[in-house]
C-alpha positions as CSV (number, residue, x, y, z in Angstrom):
1,X,-3.9,37.5,26.9
2,X,-4.0,36.4,23.1
3,X,-3.4,33.4,21.6
4,X,-0.1,31.4,22.2
5,X,2.2,30.2,19.1
6,X,0.9,26.7,20.2
7,X,-2.7,27.7,19.8
8,X,-2.1,29.2,16.3
9,X,-0.4,26.3,15.1
10,X,-3.1,23.9,16.3
11,X,-5.8,26.0,14.8
12,X,-4.1,26.3,11.4
13,X,-3.3,22.4,11.2
14,X,-7.0,21.8,12.5
15,X,-8.3,23.9,9.7
16,X,-5.9,22.3,7.0
17,X,-7.1,18.9,8.2
18,X,-10.7,19.6,8.1
19,X,-10.5,21.3,4.6
20,X,-8.3,18.3,3.2
21,X,-10.8,15.8,4.8
22,X,-14.0,17.6,3.3
23,X,-12.2,17.8,-0.1
24,X,-11.0,14.5,-0.3
25,X,-14.2,13.0,0.7
26,X,-16.0,15.2,-2.1
27,X,-13.3,14.3,-4.7
28,X,-13.6,10.6,-3.8
29,X,-17.6,10.6,-4.2
30,X,-17.0,12.7,-7.5
31,X,-14.8,9.9,-8.6
32,X,-16.8,6.9,-7.7
33,X,-19.8,8.8,-9.5
34,X,-17.7,9.2,-12.6
35,X,-16.7,5.7,-12.2
36,X,-20.5,4.7,-12.1
37,X,-21.4,6.8,-14.9
38,X,-18.5,5.2,-17.2
39,X,-19.7,1.7,-16.1
40,X,-23.1,2.4,-17.4
41,X,-21.6,3.8,-20.7
42,X,-19.4,1.1,-21.2
43,X,-21.6,-2.1,-20.0
44,X,-22.5,-3.1,-23.4
45,X,-18.8,-3.4,-24.6
46,X,-16.0,-6.0,-24.1
47,X,-12.8,-5.1,-22.5
48,X,-11.1,-4.4,-19.3
49,X,-13.2,-1.0,-18.6
50,X,-16.5,-3.0,-18.8
51,X,-17.0,-2.5,-15.2
52,X,-14.8,0.1,-13.7
53,X,-14.7,0.3,-9.8
54,X,-12.5,1.5,-6.8
55,X,-12.0,-0.6,-3.8
56,X,-12.7,0.5,-0.3
57,X,-9.2,0.3,0.6
58,X,-7.9,2.0,-2.0
59,X,-10.4,5.0,-1.2
60,X,-9.3,4.8,2.6
61,X,-5.7,4.8,1.5
62,X,-6.0,7.7,-0.8
63,X,-7.7,9.7,2.1
64,X,-5.1,8.8,4.3
65,X,-2.4,10.1,2.0
66,X,-4.4,13.2,1.5
67,X,-4.8,14.0,5.3
68,X,-1.0,13.6,5.6
69,X,-0.2,15.9,2.6
70,X,-2.9,18.3,3.8
71,X,-1.2,18.4,7.5
72,X,2.3,18.8,5.8
73,X,1.0,21.6,3.9
74,X,-0.6,23.2,7.0
75,X,3.0,23.5,8.5
76,X,4.1,26.3,6.2
77,X,1.5,28.8,7.1
78,X,1.6,27.6,10.7
79,X,5.5,28.1,11.0
80,X,4.8,31.6,9.3
81,X,2.2,32.5,11.8
82,X,4.4,31.5,14.7
83,X,7.1,33.9,13.6
84,X,5.2,36.9,13.1
85,X,5.3,39.3,16.2
86,X,1.8,40.3,17.3
87,X,2.5,44.0,16.8
88,X,3.7,43.2,13.1
89,X,0.4,41.3,12.4
90,X,-1.6,44.3,13.7
91,X,0.3,46.9,11.7
92,X,-0.4,44.8,8.3
93,X,-4.0,44.7,8.9
């Protein structure tokens, strides 16, 4: 009648992946914006920071690493949720 342990794990891991993806994309966009701003500030200078930028492959690699870490971090609450008996969960609320 209720959610099975597998359903709980799937839900928690899905939430973890979605939140990690949203935060990762937002962070990547913020970082690219900061690099663009730094490029405008430093455009009249000489040196290695004259035109800072990030490559597409580095951005995608970063998102993949974030998703792996976010998924692994989601296993902790998922395992905890699987071990709780339904009656205990009801009593704690």
